[in-house]
C-alpha positions as CSV (number, residue, x, y, z in Angstrom):
1,M,0.2,0.1,0.0
2,R,1.4,3.2,-1.1
3,T,1.0,6.2,1.3
4,K,0.8,9.9,-0.2
5,S,2.5,12.7,1.2
6,I,0.1,15.6,2.2
7,L,2.1,17.9,0.6
8,A,2.7,16.4,-2.5
9,D,-0.9,16.7,-3.1
10,L,-1.1,20.6,-2.0
11,K,-1.9,23.2,-4.2
12,I,-2.0,26.7,-3.5
13,T,-3.5,29.2,-5.6
14,V,-3.6,32.6,-5.0
15,S,-6.5,33.9,-6.9
16,A,-8.0,37.5,-7.2
17,G,-5.2,38.7,-4.2
18,I,-7.1,37.3,-1.6
19,L,-6.4,34.9,0.8
20,C,-7.3,33.8,4.4
21,L,-5.7,32.3,7.1
22,G,-7.4,31.0,10.4
23,L,-7.5,28.6,13.3
24,T,-10.2,27.0,14.7
25,G,-10.6,26.3,18.5
26,P,-6.7,26.9,19.4
27,T,-5.9,26.2,23.0
28,Q,-4.6,29.0,24.6
29,A,-1.3,27.4,25.1
30,F,-1.3,27.3,21.1
31,A,-2.8,30.6,20.4
32,A,-0.1,32.1,22.8
33,A,3.0,30.7,21.3
34,N,1.9,31.2,17.9
35,P,0.0,34.3,17.3
36,P,-2.2,34.6,14.1
37,L,-0.9,36.1,11.2
38,S,-1.4,39.7,10.4
39,S,-1.6,39.4,6.6
40,F,-0.7,37.4,3.5
41,S,2.5,39.6,2.3
42,F,3.9,38.3,-0.8
43,V,4.3,36.3,-4.0
44,S,7.9,35.9,-5.6
45,L,8.5,35.2,-9.4
46,E,11.6,34.0,-10.6
47,T,12.0,35.7,-14.4
48,A,15.1,35.2,-17.2
49,D,14.0,39.1,-17.9
50,L,13.5,41.0,-15.2
51,A,12.8,44.3,-17.9
52,K,10.1,42.1,-20.0
53,A,8.7,41.3,-16.8
54,E,8.4,44.8,-15.0
55,A,7.1,46.2,-18.3
56,F,4.0,43.4,-18.2
57,Y,3.1,43.9,-14.2
58,T,3.8,47.7,-14.6
59,G,2.6,48.7,-17.7
60,V,-0.3,46.3,-18.8
61,L,-1.3,45.2,-15.0
62,G,-0.9,48.5,-13.4
63,F,1.4,47.7,-10.5
64,K,4.2,50.4,-9.3
65,R,7.7,49.7,-8.1
66,A,7.5,49.7,-4.0
67,I,10.9,48.5,-3.2
68,A,14.5,47.4,-4.3
69,L,15.1,44.3,-2.0
70,T,18.6,43.9,-3.5
71,P,21.4,45.9,-5.1
72,A,20.8,46.6,-8.5
73,D,24.2,45.5,-9.7
74,G,24.2,42.1,-7.2
75,P,24.1,38.5,-8.1
76,V,20.5,38.5,-7.4
77,V,18.3,41.4,-8.2
78,K,15.1,41.0,-6.1
79,V,12.1,44.2,-6.7
80,G,8.8,44.4,-4.8
81,Y,5.7,45.9,-6.0
82,N,2.3,46.6,-5.5
83,F,-0.6,48.7,-6.8
84,S,0.3,52.0,-4.7
85,G,3.7,52.1,-5.0
86,D,4.2,52.3,-1.0
87,V,6.2,49.5,0.6
88,N,4.1,50.5,3.9
89,S,0.5,50.5,2.5
90,G,-0.2,46.8,4.2
91,E,-0.6,45.6,0.2
92,P,1.1,42.3,-0.9
93,L,3.9,42.7,-2.8
94,L,4.5,40.8,-5.8
95,I,8.5,40.1,-5.5
96,L,10.1,39.6,-9.0
97,I,13.9,37.8,-8.9
98,H,16.3,37.4,-11.2
99,Y,19.8,35.6,-11.2
100,V,22.3,37.7,-13.1
101,S,24.2,34.5,-13.5
102,P,21.3,31.6,-12.5
103,K,22.1,28.0,-12.1
104,P,20.1,25.5,-14.2
105,E,16.8,25.6,-12.2
106,Q,17.1,29.3,-11.8
107,N,15.0,32.1,-13.7
108,H,12.5,29.7,-14.8
109,S,8.6,29.8,-14.1
110,S,7.6,27.5,-11.1
111,G,4.5,27.0,-12.7
112,A,2.4,29.2,-10.5
113,K,-0.9,30.4,-11.1
114,I,-2.1,33.7,-9.7
115,G,-5.1,36.1,-10.0
116,F,-5.1,39.7,-9.4
117,R,-8.9,41.5,-9.0
118,V,-9.0,44.6,-11.4
119,P,-11.3,47.5,-11.7
120,D,-12.1,47.4,-15.3
121,L,-11.0,44.2,-17.3
122,K,-11.3,45.8,-20.5
123,V,-9.2,48.7,-20.3
124,V,-6.5,45.8,-18.4
125,M,-7.1,43.6,-21.4
126,D,-6.5,46.3,-24.3
127,R,-3.3,47.0,-23.0
128,V,-2.4,43.2,-22.5
129,H,-3.6,43.2,-26.7
130,T,-1.6,46.5,-26.9
131,A,1.4,44.8,-25.2
132,G,1.4,41.7,-27.3
133,T,1.0,39.3,-24.2
134,A,-0.2,35.6,-24.7
135,V,-3.7,35.4,-24.0
136,M,-4.7,32.1,-22.9
137,S,-8.5,32.7,-22.4
138,E,-10.2,36.4,-23.5
139,A,-12.5,38.2,-21.0
140,K,-15.8,36.8,-21.0
141,K,-18.8,37.6,-18.0
142,R,-19.3,34.0,-16.4
143,S,-22.9,33.5,-16.0
144,D,-22.8,31.0,-12.9
145,V,-21.0,33.8,-11.0
146,P,-21.1,37.7,-10.9
147,M,-17.6,38.0,-12.1
148,S,-15.7,38.3,-15.5
149,Q,-12.3,36.9,-16.1
150,A,-9.7,36.3,-18.4
151,V,-6.4,34.4,-18.6
152,V,-2.9,35.4,-20.0
153,R,0.4,34.4,-19.5
154,D,3.2,36.8,-18.2
155,P,7.1,36.7,-20.2
156,D,8.2,33.8,-18.1
157,G,5.0,31.8,-18.9
158,V,3.2,32.3,-15.6
159,I,-0.4,32.1,-15.4
160,V,-1.9,34.7,-14.7
161,E,-5.9,35.4,-13.9
162,L,-7.4,38.5,-14.0
163,V,-10.9,39.2,-12.6
164,E,-13.4,41.9,-12.0
165,F,-16.4,41.3,-10.0
166,N,-19.7,42.3,-11.3
167,T,-21.6,42.9,-8.1
168,A,-23.7,46.1,-7.8
169,H,-22.8,48.4,-5.4
């Protein structure tokens, strides 16, 4: 009989920029020793071409550079982005990583799928088409839930889901 590892079957998808973590029924000792997380902090993606990745995330999706986490002339470059450009805003960061002299396993897509909530999917998709970004699924309004979605690939092949919620205010 073969026992599967729980971790081998675990897939994590950060969709629409929302991640909820919670604990149910912890003992007081556990809660005191393990305070709850205050917020989702970042996602890191390795990229073969930092300039192309930055152009996609800033020019197409509207991110702003928030912080340089390493020197630009070092062996690895890590830059954090969010929508406000303020590292202290509390928004999660998207960290792009580029190794200057990569090992064979570095600077490749991890196979991640990430998602972002956008205020106007048509405007973003117009920028996607203008930039020549690979489109996997054109923008479409879903009939089963109040949202529209499209799926594209970033310059390194990472699947990026774009979601606009169509709810009345």
